[in-house]
C-alpha positions as a printed Julia matrix, in Angstrom:
87×3 Matrix{Float64}:
 57.99  -142.52   88.55
 58.62  -145.65   89.81
 60.25  -144.1    92.69
 57.64  -141.48   93.31
 55.23  -143.96   93.06
 57.38  -146.3    95.77
 57.79  -143.37   97.83
 53.32  -142.63   97.64
 52.64  -146.2    98.13
 54.47  -146.5   101.17
 53.58  -142.95  102.53
 49.83  -144.4   101.48
 50.04  -147.78  103.6
 50.29  -145.41  106.75
 46.73  -143.54  105.48
 43.02  -144.74  105.27
 40.98  -141.52  105.41
 42.44  -139.4   102.81
 44.32  -138.85   99.47
 48.08  -138.62   99.7
 49.72  -136.22   97.64
 53.09  -135.55   96.49
 54.64  -132.37   97.38
 57.97  -132.51   96.41
 60.5   -135.42   94.99
 64.55  -135.04   95.19
 66.02  -137.72   92.72
 69.86  -138.83   92.45
 71.23  -140.68   90.16
 73.89  -143.21   91.02
 75.19  -145.41   87.61
 73.48  -145.52   84.1
 69.95  -147.25   83.77
 69.89  -149.89   80.93
 67.97  -152.53   80.23
 66.3   -155.04   82.1
 63.88  -155.38   84.86
 63.57  -152.45   87.6
 62.73  -152.73   91.34
 61.92  -149.45   93.16
 61.82  -149.65   97.0
 60.21  -147.34   99.64
 60.62  -146.95  103.14
 58.88  -144.36  105.56
 61.4   -142.31  107.69
 59.27  -139.93  109.12
 55.45  -139.43  109.35
 53.69  -136.48  111.22
 50.48  -135.17  110.97
 49.96  -133.66  107.69
 53.43  -135.15  106.09
 54.85  -138.16  105.39
 58.87  -138.1   104.14
 59.87  -141.52  102.36
 63.24  -142.81  101.37
 63.21  -144.76   97.81
 65.79  -146.82   95.7
 65.65  -148.0    92.33
 67.67  -151.52   91.47
 68.25  -153.37   88.52
 68.22  -157.09   87.79
 71.18  -157.59   89.56
 70.09  -155.65   92.55
 72.52  -152.59   91.61
 71.62  -149.66   93.23
 70.64  -147.39   90.44
 68.98  -144.21   91.29
 67.7   -142.39   95.31
 65.33  -140.4    96.01
 63.7   -138.33   98.97
 59.81  -137.99   98.69
 57.61  -135.46  100.48
 54.26  -136.45  100.69
 51.14  -134.19  102.16
 47.7   -135.87  103.22
 45.23  -134.16  101.28
 41.87  -132.82  102.43
 39.89  -135.44   99.78
 38.61  -138.35  101.58
 38.76  -142.05  100.02
 36.11  -143.36   98.51
 35.29  -146.2    96.73
 35.5   -143.91   93.3
 38.75  -142.65   94.04
 41.02  -145.51   95.54
 39.09  -147.02   98.4
 37.39  -150.43   98.54
C-alpha cells in the first residue's frame, strides 16, 4: 500500500488536469518487514501520453531497503475538481 501510494503521488505530480489510476503494480520483498517507522520513496522513470511508470522503494528506520516495486499509472478521463482532489 505504501509503495503504491508513493508511486501514485509521484505520477500525480506530473498530471494536473485528470485523476491518475494504478493499472498494475509489481512488488518484490527484499527482507522481512519488522516494527518501526517505514518510508516509501518513488520516482517517475517514464512518462508518456497516457501512461506513467514509477519505481518505488520501501525503507525501514535504519534506511535498509525492505521492498521494491514498479507501478504503471494511467491518466483517466475523470477531470480533477474540488470534490475529487483539486482545490
